[in-house]
C-alpha positions as CSV (number, residue, x, y, z in Angstrom):
1,M,53.7,86.4,152.4
2,S,53.2,89.5,150.3
3,H,50.5,92.0,150.9
4,R,48.1,93.1,148.2
5,A,46.9,96.6,147.4
6,I,44.5,98.5,145.3
7,V,45.6,101.9,143.9
8,F,42.4,103.6,142.7
9,K,42.9,106.6,140.4
10,A,39.9,108.8,140.2
11,E,39.6,111.7,137.7
12,C,36.9,113.9,139.3
13,K,34.5,116.2,137.5
14,P,35.8,119.7,138.4
15,T,32.6,120.7,140.2
16,R,32.4,117.4,142.1
17,R,36.1,117.0,143.4
18,A,35.5,118.2,146.9
19,E,32.3,116.1,147.2
20,F,34.3,113.0,146.0
21,I,37.0,113.6,148.5
22,R,34.5,113.8,151.4
23,R,32.8,110.6,150.2
24,A,36.2,108.9,149.7
25,Q,37.2,109.8,153.3
26,R,34.0,108.2,154.6
27,H,34.6,105.1,152.5
28,A,38.1,104.8,153.7
29,G,36.9,104.8,157.3
30,I,34.6,101.9,156.5
31,V,37.3,100.0,154.6
32,R,39.7,100.4,157.5
33,S,37.3,98.4,159.7
34,E,37.3,95.4,157.4
35,P,39.1,92.2,158.5
36,G,42.4,92.0,156.6
37,C,42.6,95.7,155.9
38,I,46.0,97.2,156.9
39,R,45.4,100.8,155.8
40,C,43.2,102.8,153.5
41,D,44.2,106.4,152.5
42,V,42.8,109.1,150.4
43,L,45.7,110.8,148.5
44,V,45.2,114.3,147.0
45,P,48.2,115.4,144.9
46,E,49.5,118.9,145.7
47,K,49.3,119.8,142.0
48,G,47.1,117.0,140.8
49,G,44.2,119.0,139.3
50,N,41.1,116.8,139.6
51,T,42.9,113.6,140.3
52,V,42.4,111.8,143.6
53,Y,43.9,108.4,144.6
54,L,42.7,105.8,147.1
55,Y,45.4,103.5,148.5
56,E,44.0,100.3,150.1
57,L,46.4,97.8,151.6
58,F,45.3,94.3,152.5
59,E,46.9,91.3,154.2
60,D,46.3,89.0,151.2
61,E,44.3,88.2,148.2
62,A,41.5,86.7,150.3
63,A,41.1,90.1,152.1
64,I,40.8,91.9,148.8
65,K,38.2,89.4,147.6
66,A,36.3,89.9,150.8
67,H,36.5,93.7,150.4
68,S,35.2,93.5,146.8
69,D,32.3,91.4,148.0
70,M,31.3,93.7,150.9
71,P,27.5,94.5,150.6
72,Y,28.2,98.3,150.6
73,M,30.5,98.2,147.5
74,P,27.8,98.4,144.8
75,G,26.4,101.5,146.6
76,W,29.8,103.1,146.8
77,R,30.3,102.6,143.1
78,D,26.9,104.0,142.3
79,D,27.5,107.0,144.6
80,I,30.8,108.0,143.0
81,T,30.0,107.4,139.3
82,P,28.3,110.8,138.8
83,M,31.3,112.5,140.4
84,L,33.9,111.1,138.1
85,E,35.2,111.6,134.5
86,S,37.0,108.2,134.8
87,R,38.4,105.7,137.3
88,E,41.1,103.1,137.2
89,P,41.7,100.5,139.9
90,V,45.1,98.9,139.7
91,F,45.7,95.7,141.8
92,V,49.3,95.4,142.9
93,I,51.5,93.1,145.0
94,V,53.5,94.9,147.7
95,T,57.0,93.6,147.4
96,N,58.7,95.2,150.4
97,D,57.3,92.7,152.9
């Protein structure tokens, strides 16, 4: 069985980057407690400017669906929208299982 992941690329507004990172770290802690979540990391490139990534690894497609349907997800999206220039979630299959 292959795992599934979300790689979420966030381009932060320059004045909101630090705030977004703090909020993303709180979000990651919540996501880690979800059934089917294997890991959730906030990735800050050493020379990435205002780009921040979230890497969320789940057991399977059902776990990603459950994650997307969590009652706090609309609030998370609403909270981060003013902090971002753009966002791009990419859903991937992890092939090294």
